C-alpha positions as a Markdown table, in Angstrom:
| # | Residue | x | y | z |
|---|---|---|---|---|
| 1 | Met | 15.9 | -61.3 | -63.3 |
| 2 | Ile | 17.8 | -63.8 | -61.8 |
| 3 | Arg | 16.8 | -65.9 | -59.0 |
| 4 | Ile | 19.4 | -67.2 | -56.4 |
| 5 | Glu | 18.1 | -70.1 | -54.4 |
| 6 | Ser | 19.2 | -70.6 | -50.9 |
| 7 | Lys | 18.7 | -73.3 | -48.7 |
| 8 | Lys | 15.6 | -71.6 | -47.3 |
| 9 | Ser | 12.6 | -71.7 | -49.6 |
| 10 | Glu | 12.7 | -67.9 | -50.0 |
| 11 | Pro | 14.6 | -66.3 | -52.8 |
| 12 | Arg | 17.2 | -63.9 | -51.4 |
| 13 | Gln | 15.6 | -60.8 | -53.6 |
| 14 | Val | 12.2 | -61.3 | -51.9 |
| 15 | Arg | 13.9 | -61.6 | -48.3 |
| 16 | Phe | 15.6 | -58.2 | -48.8 |
| 17 | Leu | 12.5 | -56.5 | -50.1 |
| 18 | Leu | 10.6 | -57.9 | -47.3 |
| 19 | Thr | 13.1 | -56.5 | -45.0 |
| 20 | Arg | 13.1 | -53.2 | -46.6 |
| 21 | Glu | 9.0 | -52.9 | -46.3 |
| 22 | Arg | 9.1 | -53.8 | -42.7 |
| 23 | Arg | 11.5 | -50.7 | -42.0 |
| 24 | Ile | 9.3 | -48.1 | -44.1 |
| 25 | Ala | 5.9 | -49.3 | -42.7 |
| 26 | Gly | 6.6 | -48.5 | -38.9 |
| 27 | Phe | 8.4 | -46.3 | -36.4 |
| 28 | Ser | 11.4 | -47.3 | -34.6 |
| 29 | Ile | 11.5 | -46.8 | -30.8 |
| 30 | Ile | 14.0 | -43.5 | -31.1 |
| 31 | Glu | 11.4 | -41.9 | -33.7 |
| 32 | Ser | 8.4 | -42.6 | -31.3 |
| 33 | Val | 10.3 | -41.3 | -28.3 |
| 34 | Met | 11.3 | -38.2 | -30.1 |
| 35 | Ala | 7.8 | -37.6 | -31.4 |
| 36 | Ile | 6.4 | -38.0 | -27.9 |
| 37 | Ala | 9.0 | -35.5 | -26.5 |
| 38 | Ile | 8.1 | -32.9 | -29.1 |
| 39 | Val | 4.5 | -33.4 | -28.4 |
| 40 | Ser | 4.8 | -33.0 | -24.6 |
| 41 | Thr | 7.0 | -29.8 | -25.0 |
| 42 | Met | 4.3 | -28.2 | -27.4 |
| 43 | Phe | 1.5 | -29.3 | -24.7 |
| 44 | Ala | 3.6 | -27.8 | -21.6 |
| 45 | Val | 4.1 | -24.4 | -23.7 |
| 46 | Ala | 0.3 | -24.2 | -24.8 |
| 47 | Met | -0.3 | -24.7 | -20.9 |
| 48 | Asn | 1.9 | -22.0 | -19.6 |
| 49 | Leu | 0.4 | -19.6 | -22.3 |
| 50 | Ala | -3.1 | -20.4 | -21.1 |
| 51 | Gly | -2.3 | -20.1 | -17.4 |
| 52 | Gly | -0.7 | -16.6 | -18.2 |
| 53 | Ser | -3.5 | -15.6 | -19.9 |
| 54 | Arg | -5.8 | -16.6 | -17.1 |
| 55 | Thr | -3.7 | -14.7 | -14.6 |
| 56 | Ser | -3.8 | -11.5 | -16.8 |
| 57 | Val | -7.6 | -11.7 | -16.8 |
| 58 | Thr | -7.9 | -12.1 | -13.0 |
| 59 | Leu | -5.4 | -9.2 | -12.5 |
| 60 | Leu | -7.4 | -6.7 | -15.0 |
| 61 | Ala | -10.6 | -7.9 | -13.1 |
| 62 | Asp | -9.0 | -7.2 | -9.6 |
| 63 | Arg | -7.6 | -3.9 | -10.8 |
| 64 | Ala | -11.1 | -2.9 | -11.9 |
| 65 | Lys | -12.5 | -4.0 | -8.5 |
| 66 | Gly | -9.7 | -2.0 | -6.8 |
| 67 | Glu | -10.5 | 1.1 | -8.8 |
| 68 | Arg | -14.2 | 1.0 | -7.8 |
| 69 | Leu | -13.4 | 0.5 | -4.2 |
| 70 | Ala | -11.0 | 3.7 | -4.3 |
| 71 | Glu | -13.3 | 5.9 | -6.3 |
| 72 | Ser | -16.3 | 4.9 | -3.6 |
| 73 | Leu | -14.0 | 6.2 | -0.9 |
| 74 | Met | -12.9 | 9.0 | -2.5 |
| 75 | Asn | -16.5 | 10.3 | -3.6 |
| 76 | Glu | -17.3 | 10.0 | 0.3 |
| 77 | Ile | -14.3 | 11.8 | 1.3 |
| 78 | Leu | -14.7 | 14.8 | -1.2 |
| 79 | Asp | -18.6 | 15.2 | -0.1 |
| 80 | Gln | -17.1 | 16.3 | 3.3 |
| 81 | Pro | -16.3 | 19.8 | 3.9 |
| 82 | Tyr | -12.9 | 21.1 | 3.7 |
| 83 | Tyr | -12.1 | 21.2 | 7.8 |
| 84 | Asn | -14.2 | 21.2 | 10.9 |
| 85 | Pro | -14.3 | 24.8 | 11.8 |
| 86 | Ala | -13.7 | 23.7 | 15.7 |
| 87 | Glu | -10.4 | 22.1 | 14.8 |
| 88 | Ala | -9.1 | 24.0 | 11.9 |
| 89 | Ser | -5.6 | 23.6 | 12.5 |
| 90 | Val | -5.6 | 19.7 | 13.2 |
| 91 | Ile | -5.7 | 16.8 | 10.7 |
| 92 | Gly | -7.2 | 13.8 | 12.0 |
| 93 | Thr | -10.1 | 12.5 | 14.0 |
| 94 | Asp | -11.1 | 14.0 | 17.5 |
| 95 | Thr | -11.9 | 11.4 | 20.3 |
| 96 | Ala | -15.6 | 11.3 | 19.7 |
| 97 | Glu | -15.2 | 10.4 | 16.0 |
| 98 | Ala | -12.5 | 7.9 | 16.7 |
| 99 | Ala | -14.4 | 6.0 | 19.5 |
| 100 | Thr | -16.9 | 4.5 | 16.9 |
| 101 | Gly | -14.7 | 2.6 | 15.1 |
| 102 | Asn | -16.1 | 3.5 | 11.8 |
| 103 | Arg | -16.6 | 6.5 | 9.6 |
| 104 | Ser | -20.2 | 7.3 | 10.7 |
| 105 | Leu | -19.2 | 10.4 | 12.6 |
| 106 | Phe | -16.5 | 11.8 | 10.0 |
| 107 | Asp | -17.6 | 15.2 | 9.1 |
| 108 | Asp | -14.7 | 16.7 | 7.4 |
| 109 | Val | -12.0 | 15.8 | 4.8 |
| 110 | Asp | -9.2 | 15.2 | 7.1 |
| 111 | Asp | -11.0 | 12.9 | 9.6 |
| 112 | Tyr | -10.1 | 10.4 | 7.0 |
| 113 | Gln | -6.2 | 10.7 | 7.8 |
| 114 | Gly | -4.8 | 7.3 | 8.6 |
| 115 | Trp | -8.0 | 5.6 | 8.0 |
| 116 | Thr | -7.4 | 1.7 | 7.2 |
| 117 | Ala | -10.0 | -1.0 | 6.6 |
| 118 | Ser | -9.3 | -4.8 | 6.0 |
| 119 | Pro | -11.6 | -5.9 | 4.7 |
| 120 | Pro | -13.1 | -2.7 | 3.1 |
| 121 | Glu | -16.3 | -1.5 | 5.0 |
| 122 | Gln | -19.0 | 0.9 | 4.4 |
| 123 | Ser | -19.2 | 4.1 | 6.4 |
| 124 | Asp | -21.3 | 2.5 | 9.1 |
| 125 | Gly | -18.7 | -0.2 | 9.7 |
| 126 | Ala | -20.4 | -2.8 | 7.6 |
| 127 | Val | -17.9 | -5.0 | 5.8 |
| 128 | Ile | -18.4 | -4.9 | 1.9 |
| 129 | Pro | -19.1 | -8.5 | 0.9 |
| 130 | Gly | -16.5 | -10.3 | -1.5 |
| 131 | His | -13.6 | -8.3 | -0.4 |
| 132 | Ile | -11.9 | -10.8 | 2.1 |
| 133 | Gly | -8.1 | -10.1 | 1.7 |
| 134 | Trp | -8.6 | -6.4 | 0.4 |
| 135 | Thr | -7.4 | -3.3 | 1.9 |
| 136 | Arg | -8.4 | 0.3 | 1.8 |
| 137 | Arg | -5.9 | 3.1 | 3.3 |
| 138 | Val | -6.4 | 6.8 | 3.2 |
| 139 | Glu | -3.9 | 9.4 | 3.6 |
| 140 | Val | -4.8 | 13.2 | 4.1 |
| 141 | Glu | -1.9 | 15.8 | 4.3 |
| 142 | Trp | -1.4 | 19.7 | 3.7 |
| 143 | Val | 0.4 | 20.4 | 0.4 |
| 144 | Lys | 2.2 | 23.7 | -0.3 |
| 145 | Pro | 0.1 | 25.7 | -3.0 |
| 146 | Ser | 3.5 | 26.3 | -5.3 |
| 147 | Asp | 4.4 | 22.7 | -5.1 |
| 148 | Leu | 1.3 | 20.0 | -4.9 |
| 149 | Thr | 4.0 | 17.1 | -4.6 |
| 150 | Ala | 5.6 | 18.9 | -1.4 |
| 151 | Val | 4.1 | 18.5 | 2.2 |
| 152 | Ser | 3.4 | 21.4 | 4.0 |
| 153 | Val | 3.8 | 21.1 | 8.1 |
| 154 | Ser | 1.0 | 23.7 | 8.7 |
| 155 | Glu | -2.4 | 24.7 | 7.0 |
| 156 | Ser | -1.8 | 25.7 | 3.5 |
| 157 | Gly | -5.4 | 25.9 | 2.3 |
| 158 | Ile | -5.0 | 22.8 | 0.1 |
| 159 | Lys | -5.1 | 19.2 | 1.0 |
| 160 | Arg | -4.0 | 16.2 | -0.8 |
| 161 | Ile | -6.1 | 12.9 | -0.4 |
| 162 | Thr | -4.8 | 9.5 | -1.4 |
| 163 | Val | -6.8 | 6.3 | -1.6 |
| 164 | Thr | -5.0 | 3.3 | -1.8 |
| 165 | Val | -6.6 | -0.2 | -2.4 |
| 166 | Phe | -4.8 | -3.4 | -1.9 |
| 167 | Lys | -5.5 | -7.0 | -2.5 |
| 168 | Gly | -3.0 | -8.9 | -0.1 |
| 169 | Asp | 0.5 | -7.2 | -0.6 |
| 170 | Lys | -0.4 | -6.0 | -4.3 |
| 171 | Asp | -1.3 | -2.3 | -4.9 |
| 172 | Leu | -4.4 | -2.3 | -7.4 |
| 173 | Ala | -5.4 | 1.3 | -7.1 |
| 174 | His | -4.0 | 4.3 | -5.9 |
| 175 | Leu | -6.4 | 7.6 | -6.3 |
| 176 | Thr | -5.1 | 11.1 | -5.9 |
| 177 | Ala | -7.4 | 14.5 | -5.4 |
| 178 | Tyr | -7.0 | 17.6 | -4.1 |
| 179 | Arg | -9.3 | 19.7 | -1.9 |
| 180 | Thr | -9.2 | 23.4 | -1.1 |
| 181 | Asp | -10.6 | 25.5 | 1.4 |
| 182 | Ala | -12.7 | 27.3 | -1.2 |
| 183 | Trp | -14.7 | 24.1 | -2.3 |
| 184 | Pro | -18.2 | 24.1 | -1.3 |
| 185 | Gly | -19.0 | 21.7 | 1.4 |
| 186 | Val | -22.1 | 19.3 | 1.5 |
| 187 | Asp | -24.4 | 21.6 | 2.3 |
| 188 | Gly | -23.3 | 24.1 | -0.4 |
| 189 | Asp | -21.9 | 26.7 | 1.9 |
| 190 | Gln | -18.3 | 27.7 | 1.4 |
| 191 | His | -15.6 | 27.4 | 4.1 |
| 192 | Pro | -16.1 | 30.4 | 6.6 |
| 193 | Gly | -14.3 | 33.7 | 5.6 |
| 194 | Ile | -14.5 | 33.0 | 1.7 |
| 195 | Glu | -16.9 | 34.9 | 0.0 |
């Protein structure tokens, strides 16, 4: 090995080796900035995935809650007789039923036509706790026996009942049932005139 001495006390070869070791031992500023950018991007992607997962879990829980609300109201409706014999050709509430402001006097399926409550209520008008911002809506309409998707303008012997549940403006549950005039009522008696 040849040593070249300079004016400085360190040999030239040693200075070269020290400079090279310094470069290998540390990161440059550019490398540090690139590493920070990559880690930041990965963190942002992970947070978006976690947030999306949380949103999905919340939506599923809201859908389950909406389905329970729809089912409970539909069960209440289907427990009612097909129609009120005194007003067989009219869908909707009479004056006394509507005057209560709740469903306590509803005595047949079609009384629920157009019923909307926000927040959802029990039949006596008591608000169901924990459902602020939720809405239940009911539609009752006659349908044609030959085509259950077609609305009939007059008594057809079949009523389509649709209960829809919303949270805000989001439709979370939609339940449809059909009721015929041959279905037994609450007391087990069938519709008058049907044997």
